[in-house]
C-alpha positions as CSV (number, residue, x, y, z in Angstrom):
1,M,-5.8,44.4,21.2
2,D,-7.1,47.5,21.5
3,D,-4.4,50.0,19.5
4,V,-4.0,52.1,22.8
5,L,-3.3,49.7,25.4
6,K,-0.9,47.8,22.5
7,D,-0.1,51.8,21.8
8,I,0.9,52.0,26.1
9,L,2.7,49.0,26.0
10,V,5.3,49.1,23.6
11,N,5.9,53.0,23.6
12,E,5.5,53.6,26.9
13,L,7.0,50.3,29.1
14,H,8.8,49.2,26.6
15,V,7.2,46.1,25.6
16,R,8.7,44.5,22.2
17,E,5.6,44.7,20.3
18,E,6.2,41.3,18.9
19,D,5.6,40.0,22.0
20,I,2.1,42.0,22.5
21,V,-0.2,37.8,21.9
22,P,-3.4,37.5,23.5
23,T,-2.6,34.1,25.3
24,A,1.1,36.2,26.5
25,T,1.2,36.6,30.1
26,R,2.3,39.3,32.3
27,E,5.8,37.8,33.1
28,E,5.6,36.6,29.0
29,V,5.6,40.9,28.2
30,G,8.4,41.2,31.0
31,L,5.4,43.8,33.5
32,D,6.5,43.5,36.6
33,S,4.8,45.1,39.9
34,L,5.7,49.3,38.6
35,A,5.0,49.1,34.8
36,V,1.9,47.1,35.8
37,L,1.4,50.5,38.0
38,E,2.2,52.6,35.2
39,L,0.4,51.5,32.5
40,A,-3.0,51.8,34.9
41,T,-1.8,55.7,35.8
42,A,-1.2,55.1,31.4
43,L,-5.1,53.8,30.8
44,H,-6.3,56.4,33.3
45,E,-4.6,59.3,31.6
46,R,-5.6,58.7,27.9
47,L,-8.6,57.0,27.8
48,G,-10.3,58.5,31.9
49,I,-10.5,55.0,32.6
50,E,-9.9,53.6,36.0
51,V,-8.3,50.4,36.1
52,Y,-7.1,49.7,39.4
53,D,-3.4,48.0,39.7
54,Y,-3.8,44.7,41.3
55,E,-7.1,44.2,38.5
56,L,-4.2,44.2,35.9
57,L,-2.2,42.1,38.3
58,D,-5.0,39.5,38.6
59,A,-5.7,39.4,35.3
60,G,-3.8,36.1,33.1
61,T,-2.7,37.3,29.9
62,V,-3.0,40.2,27.5
63,A,-5.5,39.6,26.6
64,D,-7.5,39.9,29.8
65,V,-6.4,43.0,29.9
66,A,-7.8,44.3,27.2
67,R,-11.1,43.0,28.0
68,L,-10.7,44.9,31.0
69,V,-10.0,47.7,29.6
70,A,-12.6,47.3,26.8
71,E,-15.0,46.8,29.5
72,R,-14.2,50.1,31.3
73,R,-14.1,52.5,28.2
74,P,-16.8,55.2,27.9
75,G,-20.3,52.9,25.7
76,A,-18.4,49.9,26.7
């Protein structure tokens, strides 16, 4: 799990740290469509990567989100 992604989820989106497991779905960690938009914005601000809200909505699990972030990071 990417530390920046985990930090955003916990500190900005108020997801409980113990809920952030690779197999957890977006719904299981409590990310509604507004939170997904906030996540996309935070990823852009912190990492300078473009991840669209619809891509995050399509991601099945936290691991899928982490993989998407890893693919977009420079040097990936």
